[in-house]
C-alpha positions as CSV (number, residue, x, y, z in Angstrom):
1,X,87.5,16.8,-56.6
2,X,87.9,13.1,-55.7
3,X,85.0,13.0,-53.3
4,X,82.4,13.4,-56.1
5,X,80.7,10.2,-57.0
6,X,80.5,9.2,-60.7
7,X,77.6,10.8,-62.6
8,X,74.3,9.0,-62.4
9,X,72.8,7.4,-65.5
10,X,69.9,9.1,-67.2
11,X,67.4,6.8,-65.6
12,X,68.9,7.0,-62.2
13,X,69.1,10.7,-62.4
14,X,65.4,10.9,-63.3
15,X,64.5,8.7,-60.3
16,X,66.7,10.8,-58.1
17,X,65.0,14.0,-59.2
18,X,61.6,12.4,-58.6
19,X,62.7,11.3,-55.1
20,X,64.0,14.9,-54.4
21,X,60.7,16.4,-55.5
22,X,58.8,14.1,-53.2
23,X,61.1,14.9,-50.3
24,X,60.7,18.7,-50.9
25,X,56.9,18.8,-51.1
26,X,56.2,18.5,-47.3
27,X,59.2,20.7,-46.5
28,X,57.9,23.4,-48.9
29,X,54.4,23.1,-47.4
30,X,56.0,24.0,-44.0
31,X,57.9,26.9,-45.6
32,X,54.8,28.4,-47.2
33,X,52.8,27.9,-44.1
34,X,55.4,29.9,-42.1
35,X,55.8,32.7,-44.7
36,X,59.2,31.6,-46.1
37,X,59.3,32.3,-49.8
38,X,61.4,30.7,-52.6
39,X,64.1,33.4,-52.5
40,X,65.0,32.7,-48.8
41,X,64.9,28.9,-49.5
42,X,67.1,29.3,-52.6
43,X,69.7,31.3,-50.6
44,X,69.9,28.6,-47.9
45,X,70.1,25.9,-50.6
46,X,73.0,27.7,-52.4
47,X,74.8,28.1,-49.1
48,X,74.4,24.5,-48.2
49,X,75.7,23.5,-51.7
50,X,78.9,25.5,-51.1
51,X,79.4,24.3,-47.6
52,X,78.8,20.6,-48.4
53,X,81.1,20.7,-51.4
54,X,83.9,22.2,-49.3
55,X,83.5,20.0,-46.2
56,X,83.0,16.8,-48.1
57,X,86.3,17.4,-50.0
58,X,88.2,18.4,-46.9
59,X,87.3,15.0,-45.4
60,X,89.4,13.4,-48.1
61,X,92.4,15.4,-47.1
62,X,92.4,18.0,-49.8
63,X,91.4,21.7,-49.9
64,X,89.4,22.6,-53.0
65,X,89.9,25.9,-54.8
66,X,87.0,28.3,-55.0
67,X,86.9,27.7,-58.7
68,X,86.5,24.0,-58.1
69,X,83.6,24.7,-55.7
70,X,82.0,26.9,-58.3
71,X,82.4,24.2,-61.0
72,X,81.1,21.3,-59.0
73,X,78.1,23.2,-57.6
74,X,77.2,25.2,-60.7
75,X,77.1,28.3,-58.6
76,X,78.8,31.5,-60.0
77,X,82.2,32.2,-58.5
78,X,81.2,35.5,-57.0
79,X,78.3,33.8,-55.1
80,X,80.7,31.1,-53.9
81,X,83.0,33.9,-52.6
82,X,80.0,35.4,-50.9
83,X,79.0,32.3,-49.0
84,X,82.7,31.6,-47.9
85,X,83.6,35.2,-46.9
86,X,80.4,36.5,-45.4
87,X,80.1,35.1,-41.8
88,X,76.4,35.9,-41.6
89,X,75.7,33.3,-44.3
90,X,77.3,30.6,-42.1
91,X,74.7,29.7,-39.5
92,X,75.7,27.7,-36.4
93,X,76.2,23.9,-37.0
94,X,73.9,23.2,-34.1
95,X,70.6,24.3,-32.7
96,X,70.8,26.3,-29.4
97,X,71.2,23.9,-26.5
98,X,67.9,22.9,-24.9
99,X,67.1,23.2,-21.2
100,X,67.3,19.4,-20.7
101,X,63.5,18.9,-20.0
102,X,63.5,15.5,-21.8
103,X,66.7,14.5,-20.0
104,X,64.9,15.3,-16.7
105,X,62.3,12.7,-17.6
106,X,65.0,10.2,-18.7
107,X,66.9,10.6,-15.4
108,X,63.7,10.4,-13.3
109,X,63.0,7.0,-14.9
110,X,66.5,5.5,-14.9
111,X,68.5,6.9,-12.0
112,X,68.2,4.6,-8.9
113,X,68.2,7.7,-6.7
114,X,64.8,8.6,-8.1
115,X,63.3,5.1,-8.3
116,X,61.5,3.0,-5.7
117,X,62.8,-0.6,-5.0
118,X,60.4,-1.9,-7.7
119,X,61.8,0.5,-10.3
120,X,58.9,2.9,-10.3
121,X,59.7,6.6,-10.4
122,X,59.3,8.3,-7.0
123,X,56.9,11.1,-6.4
124,X,59.1,14.1,-5.7
125,X,58.6,17.2,-3.6
126,X,59.5,20.3,-5.5
127,X,62.1,21.1,-3.0
128,X,63.4,19.4,0.1
129,X,66.3,20.1,2.6
130,X,67.5,16.5,2.1
131,X,66.7,13.5,0.0
132,X,65.5,13.4,-3.6
133,X,63.6,16.5,-4.9
134,X,62.5,17.9,-8.3
135,X,64.9,20.8,-7.9
136,X,67.8,18.5,-7.2
137,X,66.9,16.4,-10.2
138,X,66.9,19.4,-12.5
139,X,70.1,20.7,-11.0
140,X,71.8,17.4,-11.9
141,X,70.7,17.8,-15.5
142,X,71.3,21.5,-16.0
143,X,72.4,23.9,-13.3
144,X,71.8,26.9,-15.6
145,X,68.0,26.4,-15.9
146,X,65.3,27.2,-13.4
147,X,63.4,24.4,-11.9
148,X,60.2,26.5,-12.1
149,X,60.5,26.8,-15.9
150,X,61.1,23.1,-16.3
151,X,58.1,22.0,-14.1
152,X,55.9,24.5,-16.0
153,X,56.8,22.9,-19.3
154,X,56.2,19.4,-17.9
155,X,52.9,20.4,-16.4
156,X,51.7,22.1,-19.6
157,X,52.3,19.0,-21.6
158,X,50.8,16.7,-18.8
159,X,54.1,14.9,-18.5
160,X,53.9,15.4,-14.7
161,X,51.0,16.2,-12.4
162,X,50.7,17.2,-8.7
163,X,49.8,14.2,-6.6
164,X,49.1,16.7,-3.7
165,X,49.9,20.3,-3.1
166,X,53.7,19.9,-2.9
167,X,54.6,16.5,-4.6
168,X,55.0,15.8,-8.3
169,X,54.2,12.5,-10.0
170,X,55.6,11.7,-13.4
171,X,53.0,10.5,-15.8
172,X,54.9,9.7,-19.0
173,X,58.4,9.0,-20.0
174,X,57.9,10.9,-23.3
175,X,58.1,14.6,-23.8
176,X,56.6,16.3,-26.8
177,X,56.6,20.0,-27.2
178,X,53.1,21.2,-28.1
179,X,52.4,23.5,-31.1
180,X,54.8,25.0,-33.6
181,X,57.3,26.3,-31.0
182,X,61.0,26.8,-31.6
183,X,61.5,23.3,-30.0
184,X,59.2,21.8,-32.6
185,X,61.2,23.3,-35.4
186,X,64.4,22.0,-33.8
187,X,62.8,18.5,-33.6
188,X,61.7,18.8,-37.2
189,X,65.2,19.7,-38.4
190,X,67.0,17.1,-36.3
191,X,64.7,14.2,-37.0
192,X,64.7,14.8,-40.8
193,X,68.5,15.3,-40.8
194,X,69.1,12.1,-38.9
195,X,66.9,10.1,-41.2
196,X,68.5,11.5,-44.4
197,X,72.0,11.1,-43.0
198,X,71.3,7.4,-42.4
199,X,69.9,6.9,-45.9
200,X,72.8,8.8,-47.5
201,X,75.3,6.7,-45.5
202,X,73.5,3.4,-46.6
203,X,73.3,4.8,-50.2
204,X,77.1,4.7,-50.5
205,X,78.5,1.5,-52.1
206,X,81.5,1.5,-49.8
207,X,79.1,1.0,-46.8
208,X,77.3,-2.0,-48.3
209,X,78.6,-4.3,-45.6
210,X,78.2,-1.9,-42.6
211,X,74.9,-0.3,-43.2
212,X,73.2,1.5,-40.4
213,X,69.8,0.3,-39.0
214,X,66.9,1.5,-41.2
215,X,63.9,-0.7,-41.4
216,X,60.2,-0.2,-42.2
217,X,57.0,-2.1,-42.4
218,X,53.9,-1.2,-44.4
219,X,50.5,-2.7,-45.2
220,X,50.5,-4.6,-48.5
221,X,47.8,-3.3,-50.8
222,X,47.0,-0.6,-48.2
223,X,45.2,-0.7,-44.8
224,X,41.4,-0.3,-44.5
225,X,40.7,3.2,-43.4
226,X,38.7,2.0,-40.4
227,X,41.8,0.3,-38.9
228,X,44.1,3.3,-39.1
229,X,43.4,4.4,-35.5
230,X,43.8,0.9,-34.1
231,X,47.1,0.4,-36.0
232,X,48.4,3.8,-34.8
233,X,47.6,3.0,-31.2
234,X,49.2,-0.5,-31.5
235,X,52.3,1.1,-33.1
236,X,52.6,3.7,-30.4
237,X,52.3,1.1,-27.6
238,X,55.0,-1.2,-29.1
239,X,57.3,1.6,-30.2
240,X,57.1,3.2,-26.7
241,X,58.2,-0.1,-25.1
242,X,61.0,-0.6,-27.7
243,X,62.3,3.0,-27.1
244,X,62.1,2.6,-23.3
245,X,64.3,-0.6,-23.5
246,X,66.8,1.4,-25.6
247,X,66.6,4.3,-23.1
248,X,67.4,1.9,-20.2
249,X,70.4,0.5,-22.1
250,X,71.7,4.0,-22.9
251,X,71.3,5.1,-19.3
252,X,74.2,3.0,-18.2
253,X,76.6,5.1,-20.4
254,X,75.2,8.6,-20.2
255,X,77.1,9.8,-17.1
256,X,80.0,11.8,-18.6
257,X,81.5,12.3,-15.1
258,X,82.3,8.6,-14.6
259,X,83.0,7.8,-18.3
260,X,86.7,7.2,-19.3
261,X,85.9,8.0,-22.9
262,X,86.7,11.6,-23.9
263,X,85.2,11.2,-27.4
264,X,81.5,10.8,-27.4
265,X,79.2,10.3,-30.4
266,X,75.7,11.7,-30.8
267,X,73.8,8.5,-31.7
268,X,70.3,7.3,-31.3
269,X,67.2,5.8,-32.9
270,X,64.1,7.5,-34.3
271,X,60.8,5.7,-34.8
272,X,57.9,7.3,-36.6
273,X,54.4,6.5,-38.0
274,X,53.7,7.6,-41.6
275,X,50.5,8.0,-43.5
276,X,51.0,8.6,-47.2
277,X,48.5,11.2,-48.6
278,X,46.4,9.9,-51.6
279,X,47.8,11.0,-55.0
280,X,46.2,13.9,-56.7
281,X,45.9,13.2,-60.5
282,X,44.8,16.7,-61.4
283,X,47.2,18.8,-63.5
284,X,48.4,22.1,-62.0
285,X,46.7,24.1,-64.8
286,X,43.3,22.9,-63.6
287,X,44.0,24.0,-60.0
288,X,44.7,27.7,-60.7
289,X,42.8,30.5,-62.3
290,X,43.4,30.9,-66.1
291,X,46.2,33.2,-67.1
292,X,45.2,36.8,-67.7
293,X,45.7,36.7,-71.5
294,X,43.7,33.5,-71.7
295,X,40.8,34.9,-69.5
296,X,40.3,38.0,-71.5
297,X,39.9,38.4,-75.3
298,X,43.0,39.6,-77.1
299,X,44.6,40.5,-73.8
300,X,42.1,43.3,-73.2
301,X,40.9,44.4,-69.8
302,X,38.7,42.1,-67.9
303,X,35.0,43.0,-68.0
């Protein structure tokens, strides 16, 4: 299969496995926390191996045989057949579409219809026979969702407040789903996939001259713990303004009704703050109870 890169050197392979283990740790913490065991994870991983091997080869204009897929992935042929032929093992490529709540905030901050002359978002009545209203705003974003459910979400996250009994005032341009809801899981999957897709793209030697944006800044020799809160607040303030500027730029091209382009690409920028946990030097054997045959003499019953 021509799409397979040359084998890594022993040293590079070791570094790659170390990086993979580091990536998997926080993912596996989430899996364990949500009651997903290794068997379910392994089943998803095998399916992803088969799917990726096939789709990556098809991009090069060839159709691999099932035997080739088995050989390159190391998965037995009968399991390859299972993931190809059983439709239940092939989940949707996309998450279910959202109700557009974040897009409501975006339009409220960028569409001149909902802005005052100085560019400030208008306070909106929930409904009105004429003129701008919250119901009209939601309908422009998604005609299939109820305005009541959208305003409930926005009020619960304090993205909007009532300025009086009937008018709504937008408080923030950002919308973050609270708790571990389905939306949070979708955000987790999308954000991590976007980052890894960018890194994987930049990792390819053929893209050396056209790498995608991926930058980071970190504190040399670490940051005093007492400054973490201040740094995080400063980061949020500057990142918010940066993202608002990008959001304003994108707003000029988001109207699909007036665009002449039929092909549209899902593109954007993610910004995140990270805090690396301190390394734990203890070996795993010191963190678990002794094995049964070590805890009792000659494998006999425990006293």
